[in-house]
Each structure stands twice: as structure tokens, then as C-alpha cells.
C-alpha positions in Angstrom: 72.8 -39.6 -220.5 75.0 -42.1 -222.3 78.5 -42.9 -221.6 80.6 -41.9 -224.4 83.9 -43.9 -225.3 86.9 -43.6 -227.4 87.6 -47.2 -229.0 90.6 -45.7 -230.7 92.6 -42.8 -232.4 95.4 -43.0 -234.7 97.3 -40.1 -236.7 99.4 -39.9 -239.8 103.3 -38.7 -239.2 103.7 -35.0 -239.4 105.2 -33.9 -242.4 107.1 -30.7 -243.2 104.3 -28.2 -244.4 106.1 -27.0 -247.3 106.6 -28.2 -250.9 108.8 -31.3 -250.9 107.7 -32.1 -247.6 107.2 -36.0 -247.1 103.2 -35.8 -247.3 103.1 -32.6 -249.6 102.5 -34.6 -253.2 99.1 -36.0 -251.6 95.4 -34.8 -251.7 94.3 -33.8 -247.9 91.3 -35.6 -248.7 93.4 -38.8 -249.3 95.6 -38.6 -246.4 92.4 -38.6 -244.2 90.9 -41.3 -245.9 94.1 -43.3 -245.3 93.8 -42.6 -241.6 89.8 -43.5 -241.7 90.4 -46.7 -243.5 93.0 -47.8 -241.1 90.9 -46.9 -237.9 88.4 -48.8 -239.4 90.8 -51.7 -240.2 91.9 -51.6 -236.4 88.8 -51.8 -234.9 87.0 -54.1 -236.8 84.1 -51.9 -236.8 81.1 -52.3 -239.8 81.8 -49.2 -242.0 77.8 -49.1 -242.7 77.3 -49.0 -238.7 79.2 -45.3 -238.5 76.6 -42.8 -238.5 78.4 -39.5 -239.2 82.2 -38.4 -240.1 83.2 -34.9 -238.0 86.0 -33.3 -239.3 88.0 -30.3 -238.5 89.5 -28.1 -240.6 90.8 -25.0 -240.3 91.9 -23.4 -244.1 88.5 -24.6 -245.8 90.1 -23.4 -249.3 91.4 -24.9 -252.2 91.9 -28.7 -252.0 90.8 -28.3 -248.2 87.3 -26.9 -249.6 83.7 -28.3 -250.0 83.1 -30.4 -247.0 86.6 -32.4 -246.3 84.5 -34.6 -244.0 82.2 -35.8 -246.6 84.9 -36.1 -249.0 87.0 -38.2 -247.1 84.0 -40.5 -246.0 83.6 -41.2 -249.4 87.3 -41.7 -250.2 88.0 -43.8 -247.6 85.3 -46.5 -249.3 82.7 -45.8 -246.4 79.3 -46.5 -247.5 77.6 -43.6 -249.3 74.8 -43.8 -246.6 77.7 -42.6 -244.2 77.7 -38.6 -244.2 80.5 -36.0 -243.2 80.7 -32.5 -242.0 83.5 -30.0 -241.5 83.8 -27.6 -238.5 86.1 -24.6 -238.1 87.3 -23.8 -234.5 90.6 -22.7 -235.8 93.6 -24.8 -234.1 90.9 -26.6 -231.9 89.0 -27.9 -234.8 89.8 -31.5 -234.3 89.2 -31.4 -230.9 85.8 -29.6 -231.6 84.9 -32.1 -233.8 85.4 -34.8 -231.0 83.5 -32.7 -228.4 80.5 -32.6 -231.2 81.1 -36.3 -231.7 81.0 -36.9 -228.1 78.0 -34.6 -227.1 75.7 -36.6 -230.1 77.0 -39.7 -228.3 75.9 -38.5 -224.7 72.6 -37.2 -226.2 71.7 -40.3 -227.9 71.6 -38.6 -231.1 74.5 -41.1 -232.2 76.1 -44.3 -231.5 79.1 -44.6 -233.6 80.8 -41.6 -234.8 84.1 -40.9 -236.4 85.8 -37.6 -235.2 89.3 -36.2 -236.4 90.9 -33.4 -239.0 93.1 -32.7 -241.4 95.6 -29.9 -242.5 98.2 -29.6 -245.6 99.9 -26.3 -245.0 101.9 -27.1 -247.8 98.9 -26.5 -249.9 97.0 -24.0 -247.8 99.6 -22.0 -245.6 97.8 -20.3 -242.5 95.6 -17.2 -243.7 95.9 -18.8 -247.3 92.1 -18.5 -247.5 91.7 -14.6 -247.1 94.9 -13.5 -248.0 94.3 -9.7 -249.8 90.9 -10.0 -248.1 89.2 -8.6 -245.1 87.8 -11.6 -242.8 86.7 -9.1 -240.2 84.3 -6.2 -241.2 83.5 -3.1 -240.2 81.9 -3.7 -237.0 84.8 -5.9 -235.4 86.6 -2.8 -236.9 84.9 -0.4 -234.2 84.7 -2.6 -231.4 88.8 -3.3 -231.7 90.0 0.3 -233.1 93.5 -1.1 -232.7 92.7 -4.1 -235.0 92.7 -7.7 -234.4 96.5 -9.3 -235.3 97.9 -12.3 -236.1 98.8 -15.2 -233.7 102.5 -14.8 -233.6 102.0 -11.4 -232.7 99.9 -12.4 -230.0 102.5 -14.9 -228.8 104.8 -11.8 -228.6 102.4 -9.8 -226.8 101.7 -12.9 -224.2 105.5 -13.0 -223.9 106.0 -9.3 -223.1 102.8 -9.1 -220.7 103.7 -12.5 -218.9 107.5 -11.8 -218.8 108.8 -14.8 -220.7 112.3 -13.7 -221.8 114.0 -15.6 -225.1 116.2 -18.1 -223.6 113.4 -19.4 -221.5 111.2 -19.9 -224.4 114.5 -21.3 -226.3 114.8 -23.6 -223.4 111.6 -25.0 -223.9 111.9 -25.3 -227.5 114.7 -27.7 -227.1 113.2 -29.9 -224.4 110.1 -30.6 -226.7 112.3 -31.8 -229.3 114.5 -33.8 -227.0 111.6 -35.5 -225.2 110.1 -36.0 -228.8 113.8 -37.5 -230.1 113.5 -40.1 -227.1 109.9 -40.9 -227.5 110.6 -41.7 -231.3 113.9 -43.5 -231.0 112.3 -45.7 -228.2 109.2 -46.9 -230.4 106.6 -45.0 -228.4 104.9 -43.2 -231.4 104.3 -46.6 -233.0 101.1 -47.2 -231.4 99.4 -43.8 -232.6 101.1 -43.6 -236.2 99.7 -44.6 -239.2 102.6 -44.9 -241.8 101.8 -43.4 -245.0 102.4 -44.3 -248.7 103.7 -41.6 -251.0 105.4 -41.4 -254.2 108.8 -41.3 -252.6 108.2 -44.3 -250.3 106.3 -44.8 -247.0 106.6 -42.2 -244.2 106.9 -44.1 -240.9 108.3 -40.9 -238.4 107.7 -37.3 -237.6 109.5 -35.0 -240.2 109.4 -32.0 -237.9 111.4 -33.5 -235.0 114.9 -32.0 -235.1 116.8 -34.0 -233.3 120.2 -32.7 -231.6 118.3 -29.2 -231.5 120.3 -27.1 -228.9 120.1 -23.3 -227.2 123.3 -22.5 -229.5 121.3 -23.3 -232.8 117.9 -21.6 -231.2 119.6 -18.5 -230.4 120.9 -17.7 -233.8 117.0 -17.4 -235.1 115.9 -14.0 -235.8 112.4 -12.8 -234.2 110.4 -13.8 -236.7 107.3 -11.6 -236.6 109.4 -8.2 -235.9 108.3 -5.4 -238.5 108.2 -1.8 -238.2 104.5 -2.3 -238.5 104.1 -4.8 -235.9 106.3 -2.6 -233.8 103.8 0.2 -234.1 101.0 -2.3 -233.3 102.5 -3.9 -230.3 104.9 -1.2 -229.0 105.4 -3.5 -225.6 107.1 -6.5 -227.5 110.3 -7.5 -226.7 110.8 -9.5 -230.0 111.8 -13.1 -228.5 109.1 -15.4 -230.8 111.2 -17.2 -233.5 110.7 -19.9 -235.9 112.6 -22.2 -233.4 110.2 -21.5 -230.4 107.1 -21.9 -232.3 105.3 -24.7 -233.9 106.2 -25.3 -237.7 104.1 -25.4 -241.0 102.8 -29.0 -240.7 100.7 -31.6 -242.9 98.8 -34.5 -241.1 95.9 -35.9 -240.5 94.5 -37.8 -237.4 90.8 -39.7 -236.6 89.2 -41.1 -233.5 86.5 -44.0 -233.0 83.9 -42.6 -230.5 80.9 -44.5 -229.5 78.5 -45.1 -226.8 79.6 -47.5 -224.1 76.4 -49.7 -224.6 77.2 -50.2 -228.3 80.7 -50.8 -227.8 79.7 -53.6 -225.2 77.3 -55.2 -227.8 79.9 -55.1 -230.5 82.5 -56.8 -228.3 84.8 -53.9 -228.3 87.1 -52.5 -225.8 87.2 -48.9 -225.1 90.8 -47.4 -224.4 89.3 -44.5 -222.5 86.0 -42.7 -221.4 85.3 -38.8 -222.1 84.6 -37.0 -218.6 84.2 -33.5 -219.7 84.7 -31.2 -222.1 84.7 -27.1 -222.6 85.2 -24.3 -224.8 85.7 -20.6 -223.8 85.9 -17.4 -225.8 88.9 -15.0 -224.5 90.4 -11.9 -225.5 91.0 -11.8 -229.5 93.8 -9.6 -229.1 95.8 -11.5 -226.6 94.1 -14.9 -228.1 96.2 -17.3 -226.7 95.5 -17.3 -223.1 92.1 -19.1 -223.2 93.8 -22.2 -222.3 93.7 -21.3 -218.5 89.8 -20.8 -218.2 89.2 -23.6 -220.8 91.2 -25.5 -218.1 89.5 -24.3 -215.0 86.1 -25.1 -216.9 86.4 -28.5 -217.7 88.3 -29.4 -214.4 85.0 -28.0 -212.3 82.8 -29.9 -214.9 84.9 -33.1 -214.4 85.2 -32.6 -210.6 88.6 -32.7 -210.6 91.8 -30.9 -209.9 94.9 -30.7 -211.5 96.7 -32.4 -209.0 94.3 -35.6 -210.0 95.7 -35.1 -213.7 98.4 -37.9 -214.7 99.4 -36.3 -218.0 98.4 -33.1 -219.8 99.0 -31.9 -223.6 98.8 -28.4 -224.0 99.2 -27.2 -227.8 102.7 -25.7 -228.4 101.3 -23.2 -231.2 104.1 -21.0 -229.2 106.3 -21.4 -226.5 104.7 -18.9 -224.4 101.2 -20.7 -224.4 102.2 -23.8 -222.7 104.9 -21.6 -220.4 101.8 -19.3 -219.5 99.3 -22.6 -218.8 101.7 -23.9 -216.7 102.7 -21.0 -214.6 99.3 -19.8 -214.2 97.8 -23.2 -212.9 101.2 -24.4 -211.2 101.3 -27.6 -212.9 103.6 -30.0 -212.9 106.4 -29.8 -215.8 107.2 -33.5 -215.8 103.6 -34.1 -216.9 103.2 -31.0 -219.4 103.6 -32.8 -223.2 105.9 -35.4 -221.7 106.5 -37.0 -225.2 107.6 -33.4 -226.6 104.5 -31.0 -228.1 103.7 -29.2 -231.4 107.4 -27.3 -231.5 108.8 -30.7 -232.4 105.7 -33.1 -233.5 104.1 -30.3 -235.7 100.8 -28.4 -235.4 98.5 -29.4 -238.7 96.0 -27.1 -237.6 92.6 -28.8 -238.0 94.5 -32.0 -237.0 96.3 -31.4 -233.7 93.0 -31.6 -231.7 93.0 -35.5 -232.4 96.8 -36.0 -232.6 97.2 -34.6 -229.0 94.4 -37.1 -228.3 96.4 -39.9 -229.3 99.3 -38.8 -227.8 97.8 -38.2 -224.5 96.2 -41.7 -224.4 99.3 -43.2 -225.0 101.0 -41.6 -222.3 98.1 -42.9 -219.8 98.5 -46.4 -221.0 102.2 -46.4 -220.9 102.4 -45.1 -217.4 99.3 -46.4 -215.8 97.8 -42.7 -215.4 94.2 -42.5 -215.0 93.1 -39.1 -215.9 94.2 -36.9 -219.1 94.1 -33.2 -220.0 94.2 -31.8 -223.5 93.7 -28.3 -224.2 94.4 -26.0 -227.3 94.4 -22.2 -228.2 92.7 -21.0 -230.8 92.8 -17.9 -233.3 90.6 -15.3 -232.7 90.5 -15.7 -228.8 89.2 -19.2 -227.9 90.2 -22.8 -226.3 88.9 -25.9 -226.1 89.7 -28.3 -223.2 88.7 -32.1 -222.3 89.5 -34.7 -220.0 89.6 -38.5 -220.6 90.1 -41.4 -218.2 92.2 -44.2 -219.3 89.9 -47.7 -219.0 
């Protein structure tokens, strides 16, 4: 098989995913197109040599409908001969786009691909695509008589089943903001962020970081998913998940340039990393968020590594119970886990997060001289993706 390498990866700042957020006036196609254009400029790649643009989007409705991948390629000014497609692996959509690109390169189907994602939750809040509708159907209802639940309730379920108290979740959330604040203030994110021009001026930093967030602030927040109906559905819940220890609604985009090592050498490009292994798994669609553990175990097995061999891990902080569960089940080093903060502080622009985490992971490896990095995300309906990269 061909060796697949990561030439470069960029992301936009994370905007608050609500009306009035820093990126909310933009169209999602234009936001992603800007990141694509910057990546092409940074690498000097001939746009006509790009063979596909694979884009992750979760809510494929409204402005995010009708194949964002193709639309963003056109909006970025790529030649009309460059195709594009859009994939949905829920919160792991951009990582799945990356894995499709890597698989295509390794198989010889592609030589040069762009992979990334976009989500503008100021336009499409989660579940917007099917509000008032039934996306499951009768057969799923028969298989799961208690019904499938939203991710917030799944986070409550994980917290209750594995014994995570409110203070532990809040402490983890405060640490995420502290780490992200330090990284921002010391210029760590400058190499990965593409500033975005907006009608209100240029946005250069993540809006979602709340500097100075402390335990007293977080303790005042109510359990956001608690209701009489929710208590009936999951009676074991302890109601510890709040807006403060969950990822915020976010706007953002990110994109990576992936190619075969041989083509990169021909073009005189110096890859920043190589792709070692990838994995995707299914898990309990009610508990939903715990697939990150078997995904990690599978990708490490394929890579021939142990977690002790990995220098940095990015585990998406959709909700604080997820990285805590991952850390405890795998006995991971907490200092290597989301060292620049995670989605609680940096935002979770659903369809984009996979390549946002990839940018931050590679950044960490290069700054510390680490060799291997691992990324994993939990996903709606009980799935998870994972990938291992090696810094070059």
C-alpha cells in the first residue's frame, strides 16, 4: 500500500454558535472555502492537482444542505474539474472524511485529497435537521423499546454508571479553559488558526474560551438536561451535566491536505506527519458516548502500539464524562490528555471537530518533539472514530 501523509492542516477560530457570534454572519460554504483557500496558498499546491474534497457535516439541512464539499470547492475557486462530497459520521464526520481520504491514498485511488469539515450551529443547532420528525422508524423503536435518547442524556447516563460527581466534571471543565487560555495567550494556536474576515472585522482567536472560569462559577449552573420526562427515561441519572461542563454551540471549519508520500516527494513538499492507523467502531446507541475506548484499543492494536507509546492524545470533550471515562478505563496520563484544552473551551463545531483536533494534536507533537499522537471522538447513535499519526 501507499504511505499516506499529512502535508498541512488548518482551522478557523471557533465562533460562538448563536446569532451574533463572531462567525454567524457568514455562510458555511464560504467559511470552509476560506480555509481551503488558505491551505492551498500555504502549501503552494496546484489546485488542479487536487483529486477530491471530502467534507464532514452533521446537520445537512438549510445552508449546510446540497453537498457542502462540492460547494466549498467551487467557492474556494478550485477548478471545476475538482469534485467534492459530504459525509456524516455525526461528531466524527471530519475525522471520517480524513480516514476516507487516507484510505483512498493508501489504496492508490487518490494521490492528493483535501479532507475536513464545517458546522455552523448558529444556523443549524443540533437536531435542527429533524425537529418535529422521527428519524428512527418503527424497527429501531422495536429494537430499543425504551427509545434512543439525546447525547446530553447519554452524558448523564455515563456519569451515573461510572460514578462521576458534579465537582469532578466541573474541575475538568475549569482545567480545559485554563489550558486553552494559556495556549491562546502564548501564541500556541497561531500556527493552526486561519483568521477569518467578517462584517464586524477579523476574528483571530477562539471566542469560546472563557478565561478565569472557576469552580464557583461552574457550580452555579443548573443541570441543563433535567426534566420530568428525562427522569422517567433514565431514572439512575444524578443530574450533573451542565452547560459549563459540556462543549458549547460552535461555528467553525477545518481542512487538511493529504497525499501519498511519493507524490509529496515529487512535488518537493515536506509532510508534517504520516498516518499510522485508523479505526471506527459501533457501541451501545443509548449509552452512546463510550465507543472512544474500543476505538482507541482497536487503533492502537492496528498501529502496534500501546498508550504508553503515544505522546499526546486528543479526546473530544463533547461532555466532561467522555474524556474522564476514556482516561480512567485506559489508565491514561492526564498530562497528555488535551494539553491545550479541549472542546469544552475550544468549541465543538460538530462536522469540523475531527480535523480541528488533528490540527491541535499535530501542533502539540511539533512543539514538544513528540512522535505519536492519537485522536478519538464519540459520535451520535453509538459510534467512535480514532486515528494515530506520527510526526515527521
